[in-house]
C-alpha positions in Angstrom: 24.0 78.4 161.4 22.7 81.9 161.0 23.3 81.8 157.2 21.4 78.5 156.9 18.4 80.0 158.8 18.6 83.1 156.5 18.6 80.8 153.4 15.7 78.9 154.7 13.7 82.1 155.2 14.5 83.2 151.6 13.2 80.0 150.2 10.2 80.1 152.5 9.4 83.6 151.3 9.7 82.5 147.6 7.3 79.7 148.3 4.8 82.2 149.8 5.1 84.4 146.6 4.5 81.4 144.5 1.5 80.1 146.5 -0.2 83.5 146.4 0.4 83.8 142.7 -0.8 80.3 142.1 -4.0 80.9 144.1 -4.8 84.4 142.9 -7.5 84.6 140.2 -6.2 87.9 139.0 -2.4 87.3 139.2 -1.7 90.7 137.6 -2.7 92.3 140.9 0.3 90.7 142.6 3.1 92.5 141.0 5.0 92.8 144.2 5.1 89.1 144.6 6.6 88.6 141.1 9.1 91.4 141.8 10.1 89.6 145.0 10.9 86.5 142.9 13.0 88.6 140.5 14.9 90.2 143.4 15.9 86.8 144.7 18.1 86.4 141.6 20.4 89.1 142.7 20.8 88.4 146.4 19.3 85.0 147.1 21.0 81.8 148.2 21.7 78.9 145.8 18.4 77.2 146.8 16.5 80.4 146.4 17.9 81.0 143.0 17.1 77.5 141.9 13.5 78.0 143.1 13.4 81.4 141.3 14.5 79.8 138.1 11.3 77.7 138.3 8.9 80.5 139.4 10.0 83.2 136.9 8.9 81.2 133.8 5.8 79.8 135.5 4.2 83.3 136.0 6.0 85.1 133.3 3.0 85.6 131.0 0.9 87.4 133.7 3.4 90.3 133.9 4.1 91.6 130.4 5.3 94.9 131.8 8.1 93.1 133.6 9.1 90.8 130.7 12.5 92.5 130.1 13.4 92.3 133.8 12.2 88.7 134.0 14.2 87.5 130.9 17.3 89.3 132.1 16.9 87.7 135.5 16.6 84.2 133.9 19.7 84.9 131.8 21.5 85.9 135.0 20.6 82.5 136.5 21.9 80.8 133.4 25.3 82.2 134.2 25.4 81.2 137.9 28.3 79.2 139.2 26.2 76.4 140.6 25.4 73.8 138.0 22.0 73.0 139.5 20.9 76.6 139.2 22.1 76.9 135.6 20.4 73.7 134.5 17.1 74.8 136.1 17.3 78.2 134.5 18.0 76.6 131.1 15.0 74.3 131.4 12.8 77.3 132.1 13.9 79.3 129.0 11.4 77.7 126.6 8.5 78.5 129.0 9.3 82.2 128.6 8.2 81.8 124.9 5.2 79.5 125.4 2.7 82.4 125.3 5.1 85.0 124.1 6.6 83.9 120.7 8.2 87.2 120.1 11.0 86.2 122.5 11.9 83.0 120.7 14.8 84.5 118.6 16.4 86.1 121.7 16.1 82.9 123.8 17.4 80.6 121.0 20.3 83.1 120.4 21.4 82.6 124.1 20.8 78.9 124.0 23.0 78.7 120.8 25.8 80.2 122.8 25.2 77.7 125.6 25.7 74.8 123.2 29.4 75.3 124.0 29.0 74.4 127.7 31.1 71.5 128.9 28.9 69.8 131.5 26.9 66.9 130.0 23.8 67.5 132.1 23.9 71.2 131.2 24.4 70.5 127.5 21.6 68.0 127.5 19.3 70.6 129.0 20.3 73.1 126.3 19.6 70.5 123.5 16.2 69.8 124.9 15.4 73.5 125.3 16.4 74.3 121.7 14.5 71.4 120.3 11.4 72.5 122.3 11.7 76.0 120.8 12.3 74.5 117.3 9.0 72.7 117.6 7.3 75.9 118.8 8.6 78.3 116.1 10.8 76.6 113.6 11.4 79.7 111.5 12.5 82.0 114.3 14.6 79.3 116.0 16.5 78.3 112.8 17.1 81.9 111.9 18.7 82.5 115.3 20.8 79.3 115.1 22.0 80.1 111.6 23.1 83.5 112.7 25.7 81.8 114.8 26.8 79.8 111.8 27.1 83.0 109.8 28.8 85.4 112.2 29.3 83.5 115.5 32.4 83.0 117.5 34.4 80.0 116.2 33.8 77.6 119.1 30.1 78.5 119.3 29.8 78.3 115.6 31.2 74.7 115.5 28.9 73.6 118.3 25.8 75.0 116.5 26.8 73.3 113.3 27.3 70.0 115.1 23.9 70.5 116.8 22.2 71.1 113.4 23.8 68.0 111.9 23.2 65.6 114.8 19.9 66.9 116.3 18.0 69.0 113.8 18.7 67.5 110.3 17.6 64.0 111.2 14.3 65.5 112.4 13.6 67.5 109.2 10.4 65.6 108.4 9.0 66.4 111.8 10.3 70.0 112.1 10.1 71.5 108.7 6.4 72.3 108.3 4.9 73.5 106.1 7.5 71.5 104.1 8.0 73.5 100.9 7.9 76.8 102.7 10.4 75.8 105.3 12.7 74.0 102.9 12.9 77.2 101.0 13.6 79.2 104.1 16.3 76.8 105.3 17.9 76.9 101.8 18.1 80.7 102.0 19.6 80.5 105.6 22.2 77.9 104.4 23.2 80.1 101.4 23.8 83.1 103.7 26.0 81.0 106.0 28.4 79.6 103.4 30.9 82.5 103.4 33.4 80.9 105.8 32.7 77.2 106.1 35.2 74.3 105.9 35.1 71.8 103.1 33.4 69.2 105.4 30.8 71.7 106.6 30.0 72.8 103.0 29.5 69.2 101.9 27.3 68.5 104.9 25.0 71.5 104.1 24.9 70.6 100.4 24.0 67.0 101.2 21.2 68.3 103.5 19.8 70.6 100.8 19.9 67.7 98.3 17.6 65.7 100.6 14.9 68.3 100.4 11.8 67.7 98.3 12.3 71.0 96.4 15.6 69.6 95.1 14.2 66.0 94.7 13.6 63.9 91.6 10.8 66.0 90.3 12.5 69.3 90.9 12.3 71.8 88.0 15.5 72.8 86.2 15.8 76.1 88.0 16.1 74.3 91.4 18.8 71.9 90.0 20.7 74.9 88.7 20.4 76.6 92.0 22.3 73.7 93.6 25.1 74.1 91.1 25.2 77.8 91.6 25.7 77.2 95.4 28.6 74.9 94.6 30.0 77.4 92.0 30.0 80.1 94.7 32.0 77.9 97.0 34.4 77.1 94.3 35.0 80.8 93.8 34.9 80.7 90.0 35.2 84.4 89.8 38.6 84.5 91.4 41.9 84.2 89.6 43.4 80.8 90.1 46.5 80.7 92.2 48.4 77.5 91.7 50.2 77.9 95.0 46.9 78.3 97.0 46.4 74.8 98.3 43.1 75.7 100.0 41.6 76.9 96.7 42.9 73.8 94.9 41.3 71.5 97.4 38.1 73.5 97.4 38.0 73.5 93.6 38.4 69.7 93.4 35.9 69.0 96.2 33.3 71.3 94.6 33.8 69.6 91.2 33.2 66.2 92.6 30.1 67.4 94.5 28.8 68.9 91.2 29.1 65.7 89.2 25.8 64.1 90.4 24.1 67.4 89.7 25.4 67.6 86.2 23.9 64.2 85.7 20.5 65.7 86.6 20.8 68.3 83.9 22.6 71.3 85.5 25.0 73.2 83.4 28.7 72.4 83.7 29.7 75.4 81.6 31.2 77.6 84.3 33.3 74.8 85.8 34.6 73.7 82.4 35.3 77.3 81.3 37.3 77.9 84.5 39.2 74.7 83.9 40.0 75.7 80.4 41.1 79.3 81.2 42.7 79.0 84.6 43.8 75.4 85.5 44.9 73.6 82.3 47.4 76.3 81.3 49.2 75.8 84.7 48.5 72.1 85.0 52.3 71.2 85.1 52.7 73.5 88.1 49.9 71.9 90.2 50.9 69.8 93.2 51.6 66.3 91.9 49.3 64.7 94.3 46.3 66.8 93.1 46.8 66.5 89.4 44.9 63.1 89.1 42.0 64.4 91.1 41.6 67.4 88.7 41.7 65.0 85.7 39.2 62.6 87.3 36.8 65.5 88.0 37.2 66.8 84.5 36.7 63.3 83.0 33.6 62.8 85.1 32.0 66.1 83.9 32.9 65.6 80.2 29.8 63.5 79.3 27.7 66.4 80.3 29.5 69.2 78.4 27.7 71.0 75.7 29.0 71.0 72.1 30.2 74.6 72.5 32.1 73.9 75.7 33.5 70.7 74.1 34.8 72.7 71.2 36.5 75.2 73.4 38.0 72.6 75.7 39.2 70.1 73.2 42.4 71.9 72.1 43.7 72.0 75.6 42.8 68.3 76.2 44.6 67.3 73.0 47.7 69.3 74.1 47.7 67.5 77.5 47.3 64.2 75.8 50.3 64.8 73.7 52.2 65.7 76.9 51.4 62.3 78.4 51.4 60.2 75.3 55.1 60.1 74.2 56.2 59.7 70.6 59.0 57.3 71.6 58.4 54.0 73.3 61.3 54.4 75.8 59.7 57.4 77.4 57.7 57.0 80.7 54.2 58.1 81.1 51.4 58.2 83.7 48.8 55.7 82.7 46.2 57.1 85.1 46.6 60.6 83.5 46.3 59.1 80.0 43.1 57.1 80.9 41.5 60.3 82.3 42.5 62.4 79.3 41.4 59.8 76.7 38.0 59.4 78.5 37.6 63.2 78.4 38.8 63.4 74.8 36.3 60.8 73.6 33.3 62.4 75.3 34.1 65.9 74.1 34.9 64.8 70.6 31.7 62.9 70.5 29.9 66.2 70.9 31.9 68.0 68.2 33.7 65.4 66.1 34.9 67.7 63.3 36.8 69.8 65.8 39.3 66.9 65.8 40.2 67.4 62.1 42.5 70.2 62.8 43.6 68.9 66.2 44.4 65.3 65.3 44.4 65.3 61.5 41.2 63.3 61.1 38.9 63.7 58.1 35.4 63.7 59.6 32.7 65.1 57.4 29.7 67.0 58.8 29.1 69.3 55.9 30.1 72.3 58.0 32.8 74.8 57.1 34.5 73.9 60.4 35.3 70.5 58.8 38.3 72.3 57.1 38.6 69.3 54.7 40.6 71.5 52.2 43.5 71.9 54.6 46.4 69.5 55.0 46.7 68.1 58.5 48.6 65.0 57.5 51.6 65.8 59.7 49.3 66.3 62.7 47.7 62.9 62.0 51.1 61.2 61.7 52.2 62.7 65.0 49.0 61.8 66.8 49.0 58.2 65.6 52.7 57.8 66.4 51.8 58.8 70.0 49.0 56.3 70.0 51.3 53.5 68.8 54.0 54.4 71.4 51.5 54.6 74.2 49.9 51.2 73.3 53.3 49.6 73.2 54.2 50.9 76.6 50.8 49.8 77.9 51.3 46.3 76.5 54.6 45.9 78.3 53.1 47.1 81.5 50.1 44.9 81.1 52.3 41.8 80.6 54.2 42.6 83.8 51.0 43.2 85.8 49.5 39.9 84.6 52.7 38.1 85.7 52.6 40.0 88.9 49.0 38.7 89.6 50.3 35.2 89.2 53.1 35.9 91.7 50.7 37.5 94.2 48.5 34.5 94.0 51.4 32.2 94.9 52.6 34.5 97.6 49.3 34.7 99.3 49.1 30.9 99.5 52.5 30.9 101.2 51.8 33.8 103.6 51.9 32.8 107.2 50.4 35.8 109.0 47.4 38.0 108.5 49.6 41.0 108.1 51.5 39.4 105.2 48.2 38.4 103.5 46.8 41.9 103.9 49.9 43.4 102.3 49.8 41.0 99.4 46.1 41.6 98.9 46.7 45.3 98.8 49.4 44.8 96.1 46.9 42.5 94.3 44.3 45.2 94.3 46.8 47.7 93.0 47.8 45.4 90.2 44.1 44.7 89.4 43.4 48.4 89.2 46.5 48.9 87.0 45.1 46.3 84.6 41.8 48.1 84.5 43.6 51.3 83.6 45.7 49.7 80.9 42.6 47.9 79.5 40.7 51.1 79.3 43.6 52.9 77.5 43.8 50.2 74.9 40.0 50.2 74.3 40.0 54.0 73.9 43.1 54.2 71.7 42.0 51.5 69.3 39.3 53.5 67.4 41.5 56.6 67.2 43.8 55.1 64.5 41.1 55.5 61.8 41.0 58.5 59.5 37.4 59.1 60.5 37.0 57.5 64.0 33.9 57.0 66.0 34.2 58.5 69.4 32.9 56.8 72.5 30.1 59.0 73.9 28.2 56.5 76.1 28.8 54.4 79.2 30.7 51.6 77.5 33.9 52.6 79.3 33.9 52.1 83.1 36.7 54.4 84.4 39.1 52.7 86.8 38.3 55.2 89.6 34.7 54.1 89.6 33.6 51.1 91.6 33.8 47.9 89.6 31.0 45.4 89.5 31.4 43.1 92.5 32.2 39.4 92.0 29.6 37.0 93.4 30.4 36.1 97.1 30.6 32.4 96.2 33.7 32.9 94.0 37.0 31.9 95.6 40.1 34.0 95.6 41.7 31.8 93.0 38.6 32.0 90.8 38.6 35.8 91.1 42.2 35.8 90.1 41.7 33.5 87.1 38.7 35.6 86.0 40.6 38.8 86.1 43.7 37.5 84.2 41.5 35.7 81.7 39.5 38.8 81.0 42.4 41.1 80.5 44.4 38.5 78.6 41.6 37.9 76.1 41.3 41.6 75.5 45.0 41.9 75.1 45.2 38.9 72.8 42.4 40.0 70.6 43.8 43.5 70.1 47.5 42.9 69.9 48.3 39.2 69.5 49.5 36.6 72.0 51.1 37.7 75.2 53.7 35.1 74.9 55.3 36.4 71.7 
């Protein structure tokens, strides 16, 4: 009973302080009242502390000489055991900056730490407080938040990144003003924060930067190159490649795929291709089997954007890999997906520097340059290369025939399937067979012109790689019509090139 009376008196006293301050014309003359409010933080009851959490921010601007003590007192309230006190204190933090913008960085730094709180109502208060300060001073607020991303404790860092992704990035049009200036500032903050990010975090940041106007459709070449340099830094292209370092392998592949759309926009692929040539292709056979195809796909995807010089340097290694996976004897097995990637890469690189293939494949392509090497005899090389082409084509024909028959079997099986699970399994097998036919078809299209003594290399978009999304069939087509269309298409191509399937 006595404690309750004491608590009530404390609260009553705080109300008196607040009323006098509220009514005073010259509030600065009532320092003792404001000090009384601050003192309640250390010794007051829960209700008194909750009231103090409201009063401290309300009169904060009138007592600049007490600003440090006031901020410290509000921070103490944020750490109170009682949830209601903490929430009230958090809600008051943005008010400390309303007329004192110099405090924004410090307040946002603390709020960034509080993003890791577990109570929903408390976390919601933190989110609203941070967003309020972002609207007040976007530069100082983002600088404080990104500091946690750069050097913060792991659990806090993750929460700050999640907050940026879910709450800040969607509001960029509202928050980032002036637009160009703030986009530039955020870009610099992101670049400083990329030293220790996960693959998913890095992709998130790059996607966010790509949404900026400074990196948009009308961006100058130097801005596009800046994006590539960010990705190059994450790929760690200055490091020696360690074939047993799974993290570096995954990071390299991820960065290469992220870089492809930027190569399309004109950024240089030279550093990536040079790294592939010097560090990865020489140890390709030692790479984890499940990652080899990803490397080849990323290399194939970048090949249309290689310079003539990069193409000339890379072609010997590509031809050597092709020979590895294009057997001379028909009985040998091969990986069709690898061959498709390598042939696609070969065509695009050779298109940039056709006479380089004279010494590599035994062709006789005339450009009038000394590098044509027409006076040298490469007939054995040509014989070896064309034998590999013939063997590969024969193996592909056999596989294509089996896949075509398999498509017919799948169509019958799906009609007989009784459960949805059975149908789903058959459809998955059908899709696998369809993709297999695409791979085979692409190989045959790409090997056909390579038999000539002076071939024309495919350097445009005529080939649609199997790993890229195929044009969708119209929704009105039935499953049977889709099947017939696929088989007819591949069979016609097969027949026209190599004769009837039934022979």
